[in-house]
N, C-alpha and C positions, 0 to 999 in steps of 0.2 A: 198913504193913498196908493202907492205902487204895489205894496204887499197885497192890498185888497184886490187890485186888478189881477194879480197873479192867481189868487184863489178863485176868482171868477172864471178866469180862462181855464184853470185845471178842472173846475167843476163842470164847465161846459164840455170840455174834452171827454171826461169820464161819462157824462150823460150821453154824448154822441156815440161813444163806443158801446155803452150798455144798450142804447136804442138799436144800434146796428145788429148786436148779437141777438137781441130779442126779436127783431123783425126779420132776421135772416131765416132762410128756409132750413128746417131741421134736417139732420142727416142720421141715417141708421148705420150702426156699426155692430159687428158680431165679435164676441169674445168667448173663447179663444178664436183667433182668426184662422180657422182650419181652411186649407186649400180644398179639402174634400170633407164632406160630412157623412158619417156612417150611422147606421142604426145603433142606438144606445148612447150616442154622444150627448153630453150635457152642454147646452148652449145658453148664452145670455145675449139678448139684443138690447142695445142702448140707443135711446133717442138723444142725440147730441144737440141740445138746445137749452137755453136758460129760462124757458117758459115754465110757468107754474103748473100747468095742466098738460097731460099727455094722454093721447088715445092711440090705440094700436089697431091695425087692420091686417087681416090675413086673407089673401085673395079677395081684397076689397070689402071684406065683411068685418064688422066690428068685433074685436076680440074681447071676451069677458073673462073674468077670473076662473070661470068653470072650464074654459077652453085652455087657457094657459095661465101660468103663474105670473101675475103682474105686480110689480113693486113701484108704485107711483112716485114716492120720494126720490128713488134713484133713477126714475124714468126708464126702467128696464122691464123686459119681457123675458121670462126664463122658461126654457124647455128642459125638463129634468132628464128625460131619456128620449132622444129623437127617434122617430119611426117614419115609415114610408108616408103615412098620412100627414106628416108635418112638412112635406115637400110643397113648395109654393112661393108666393111673393109676400113680402112683409114691408109695411111702411108705418110711419107714426105721424101724428098730427099734434102740433103744439102752437098755442096762441093763434089759432085759426089758420096756420100754414101747414102744409102736408109735405112730407119728405118724398124723395124719390124711392122707388121700391128696390128692395134687395131680394134677389132670388136665392132660395136654398133648395138644393136637390139632395135628399137623403138617400144614400146608397145602401143597397142590401148587402148583408154579409159583414166581413171584417176587413180592416185595412191590410195592405200588402206586407207591412212590417210590424214587429212586435216590440213594444217598450214596456219594461216591467221593473219592479224593485228587486235588485239583486241582493242587497243587504240592508236591513233596517225595517222599520214599520211605517205605515202611511200616516200615523199620527205621531208627531215629534215635538220636542220642546223648542223654544225660541233659540235661534242661532245653531240649531242642530241640523244635520243633513243625512242623506241616505246615498247609497250607491245604486245607480240605475244602469240598466243594460239594454242596448239596442241590438236587435237581431234582424238582419236582412239576408234573404236566401241568395240573391244575385250579387251581393257585394255592396259596400258602403260608399262607393264613389258618388259624389254629388249630394250626399245626405247632410242635412243640418238639423239641429234640435233647437227648440224654443221653450220659453217659460212665460206664463202669463199670470198676473195676480188679479185679473178681472178688469184692470184699467190700463196697465202698461204691459208691453211685451218686450222680451229681450232675447237676443240670439246667443246660443251657447257655442263657443268656438272650440274646434278640435284641431289637433295636430294633423297636418295634411298626410303625414306618413301613416296615420291610423285609419283615416277615412279613405280607403282605396278599394278598388274592385277585388283585390285579393283577400280582404278582410270581410267576414260576414257578421261579426259581432264586435261591440264596442262598449266598454265600461266607462262611466263618468260619474262624478259626484254632483249632487244637487247643490244649489246655492244655499247659504245659510237661511233658515226659515225665519222670516220676520212678519210676513203677511198671514192673514187668517187662512187663506187657501192659495196654493200655487199649483198650476196645471202645466205639465210637461208633455211635449209631443215632438215628433220629428217628421221631416218631409224631404223630398228631393226635387231636382229640377225636372224630372220626368213625370211630375204630377202624381206622385205616390205619397202615402202617409203611413204613420205608425198608429198603434193604439195609444190613447192618452193615459197619463198617470196623475192622480190628484194627491197632494200632500197637505195635511191639515196641521195647524199649530195648536198645541195644548200644553200649558205649564203646570197642570194639576198632577198630583201624585197618582190619582186614579184616572185611567185613560180608557175610553171606549174605542176599541180598535175595530176598524171596518175596512173592507177591501177598497182599493184605490180607484174603482170604477163601478158602474152599475152592476147589480147581481143579475144573473141570467135566469129567466123563467124556467122552472122545472129542475134546476140544478141544486146541489147541496151547498149550504152556506153555514159558516161558523162565525159567530160574533164573539169577540174576546174582550174580557175585562182585565186590563193589565195594571198592576200596581208597581210603580218604580221603586227599586231598592227594598222591596218587602222581603222579610225573612219567611213569613208564613201568611197565608190569606185564610181567615177563619170563616168568612161569610160573604157571599156575593148575591146580589139581587139585580135582575135585569128588568128594565121598564121599556114599554113602548107607548109613545104619546102620553107619558106621565102615569100610565097604568101599570101596576106590577104584572110582570109577564112570567117570571120563573125565579125560583131560588135554586141555585146549583151548588154542587159540592166542589166542582173545579172551576176554572176561570172561563169556560166556554158555554155558549148557548147555541145549539145546533138546530138548523132548519133543514130537514131532509130533502124537501122539494119546495123551492121558492115559488110563491104565488103572488099575484098582484095585491092580495090582501096583506101581504107582509110589508108593503111599503109603509114608511112612517119614520118617526124620529125616535131614536133609541138612546138610552143612557144606562149606566149601571152604578150601583152603590156597593162599596166594598169595606169590610172591616179586616184589619190586618195588623201584623206586628213587624217592626223594623229591627235591624241589627243594633241600632243605637238605643232603642227603648224596648225593654222587655215586656212592658204592659201593652195591652191591646188598645188600639186607637178607637176613636169614635168613628162611626160610619161616615165615609166620604163619597161624594157624588162626582161623577165624571162629566165632562162636557157632552153636549148632545150631538149625535151624528145622524145624518139622514140616510136611510136605506132606500135606494132607488132600484126599481126592477125594470128590466128590459126584456123584450121578446128574444127567444133563442135564434141565433143565426142558422142558416142551412148547415147541415152536417153531412159529411161524406160517410160512406159505408165501405168497410174493407171486408172482403170475403175470405174464406179459409184458403182459397187458391191464390190469395194475394192479388186480387183484382179490385180496383177502386171505382166507385160510381157514386153519383149524387143526383137523384131524381128531382129534388127540390131546388137545385141550383140553376141560375140563369144559363142559357145556352147561347153559344157553344162554350164548353168548359174543358180545361185541361186538368191534369192532376200532378201534384207534387208528392214526393215520397220522403219519409223521414225514418231514421233508424237510431237505436241506441242499444248497447250491449246488455245493459241491465237497467232496472228502474231508478237507480241512483244517479244515472248520467243524464245530461241534457240531450235533447233531440239534435240530430245532425241531418242537414239537408242532403239527400242522395241524388235527386234528379227528377225529371219529368217523364210522364207516360202513363198509359192506362194500366200497365202491369208493373210490378215491382222490378226495378233494374238490378237489384242485388238481393238474393235470398239467403244471405249468410245467417247463421244462428244468432238470435237476438230478438229485440222487440221492434216491430214495424208498424207504421201508421201512414195515413195519406190525407190529403185535403184537395178539394176542387179549387181551381183558380180560374178567374175570368177577367175581363177588362175592368180594372179599378176595384177588384174585390176578390175575396176568397172565403171558403167555407170554414166552419170549425173543424178541428182535428177529428179524424174518424176514430172508431173503436180500435183498440190495439190488438195485434196478433203476434204472439210469441212463437218463434221457430226454435225448436229444440235442436241441440247438437245431434247429428246423425250417429246413432249407436251402431249401425251395421259395420263400419270399418273397425270399430273396437272389437266386435264379436269375431270378425274375420281374423284380426290380429291374435286374439286369444286362441281361436281354433288352430291357427297356424303354429302358435307357440306350443300348444298341446301336441300337435302332430310332430313337430320337430323334437320335442322331448321324448315322445313315444318311440319315434324312429331311432333317435340317438340311443335311447335305452335298449331298444331291441338289438341294434348293432353292437353296442357295448356288451350286452348279455351274450350275444352270439360269439363275439370274439373271446369273451371270458370262458364260455363253455368250450369253445374250440381249443383254447389254450389248456384248459383243465383236462380235456380228453386227450390232448396231445401229450400232456405230462403223464396221464394215466395209461394211455394206450401204447406206450413203448413196449414192444414185445421182448420177452426174455430170449436170451441167446438159445438158439435151438440146438440140442445135442443130436448127435447122429443116432438114429434108431437102428434096429437090426436090419440088415440088408434083406430086402424082400426079393426072393428069387421067383421069377415067373418065366413063362415060355418066351416072353419078349426079352428077358434079361434081368439084370439086377437093378434095383432102384431103392427109393426111400418111401416111407409111409407118408400119407398126406397130412397136412395140418388139419387139426380138428378144432372146430369152434367151441370155445369154452362155454359160454351161455348166450342166450338171446337178449338178456337184459342189458349187459354192459358192453357187448360188442367185442370182447377180448377173445383171444384164442389160447388154447392150451399148447404148451410146448410138447414136442415129442419126448417121451420118457427115454432115459438111457437104460438100455437093457443089457443084461449079461449074455454070455454065449448061450446059456440055457433058456433065455427069454424072460428071466426074472428082472424086476426093476432094480436099478442101481440106487442105493440108499442115499448117497450124497453126490452132489456135483452134477452140473449139466454138461460142462466141457472140461477137458483137461487143459491145464495151463499151457500156453505157448512157451516153448523153451528155446532160449538162444543157444545156437550151436557154437561150441568153442571154436575159435578161429578169428581171423581178421575180418571176415565177411559178416555182415548183419544178416544172417540166415536164420530163419525160424522153422521149427518143426511144425508140421501140420497136425491137426487134431487126430488123435489116434482112435481107431474104432476098437471097441472092446472085443477081444478075441482075435484081433489081427495084430500084425506087427505095427508097432507105433514108432513114430518119429522119423520117418523119412522127410528130409527137409526139402522145402521149396528152394530151388537152386537156379540162380541166373545162369543162362547158357553163355557159351562163348560169344554168341551174337547179341550181347547185352545192349549194344548200341541200338538194336532194333526193338528192344523191349521184350525179348523172348524169354519165357519162363517154362520150366518143366513142372508138370504136376507131380504130386507125390503118388507113387504107385503102390498098389496093394501087394502085400508080401505073397510071394509064390506065383505071381502073374508076370509073365514076360511078354514083351512085345515080339512081333514077328522077326525083328532084327536083333533080338536078344537083349533089348534094352530093359531097363527097370520100370519104365512108366506104363501104367495101365491105360492112360489116355494120351491122345495126341497133344502135342504142345500147341499153344496158341501164340501166333506171331502177330504183333501189332504193326500194321503197315505205316508208311510215312503219312498216309492220308488220314490215319486215325481209325481205320476200319480193321476189324479182326480178320486174319487170314489163317487158313489151316496150314499146319506144318507137320511133316511126318508122313506116314504111310497111310493109304486108304485101307 
């Protein structure tokens, strides 16, 4: 009897709880719970109530499946790629009760920060993970990241030393993939947000690889069919909405310009060989992935003069500048302003920024290294080489001519007797070509050329003094010696006199002696 009473009490309690949940007002929740919603975001609204029927209202108008994707069993309303027209109030009705409205405002442009897959693919096996990277231009202080599986959300904790204002990028590993879809995003306390990243689970050998967020209208897109551990892939077929789309030689199907008609569900079928089995496998099918297309965000324009502008962006707008040395490097944030803050050689780009949004990256402008300084350096080097060569050549020529232009010892010519007195013949220039001079020929008393010798040798006079004979003139007395006078302290010397010529005082010298004064100047000595 007691046990029966317990069962009755428990049944009554459960009935009361069930009745309260059924009769309670429904509540609308959004997943992922973005603090800001941007154009292109994929959203799912859930009506949290245990009722069997659910109706959705957008701006108080009944929502049909033609307007939004509605999944009644899960009581959800899906927005594949949000746009400005999706801004408004949403509410649900269940068991005759209506929820409070939830307001969604879809912002134009892109979020202020970027989250993307640094290493790995968006479609991964169970318990696998990828490396994600968060980039924030103004620093990571106050930023946190989240992950949602569509039902529950979890916070991803970072080391405080990494999430500071001095760091603008952060790498972290995703959690092990167990759910069908995980969505990652980041936000900060100042009401800013990053782009989201979606990761899908697939344990098949053949994987349909698709980018982790909606494709942009008008841009190029590549769909990839990946075979794990395959040695060779012999055949690949792409399908859209179960209709054969293309047979390709490689693993990619390229859409050059994405259009709204490209939206749909894609899969691929591959035939391949693995390293363990030499034979070709039977064709295998991948899981299906949905391609979602969104409108392109406003895009900034960069001029050749490195000025940035965006006519389609909300006003007022500022501009951010980015730089990288070559195409293999990531973009580096440079600063803000209408014109480029640094025009160093490399690749430049810009984007417009405004309150809670920013434009897509502009076109790129590559600044080449200035070739003028190198030309100047080359010219200067050439000038230096030419000048150095000229100086070296001139010095070598001068040295050569110095070696060559040493004149021969000049012999005494015949004494020329004129009205003015005796003298010597002038030096005669040898030729005009080499600038050398002929020496005076040594003549005999009869005026004929002496056959050998220009000068007679100096002969040392016998005795204790180092006295030398002067050069003898042919036909005259030879060998009167230069002789130091008694006033040798003053440096006085007698010149050699010609034979038969006497001075007025009866001396032997033809010329007056030269007396060197103490001051080093020559003074006359002897008689006038």
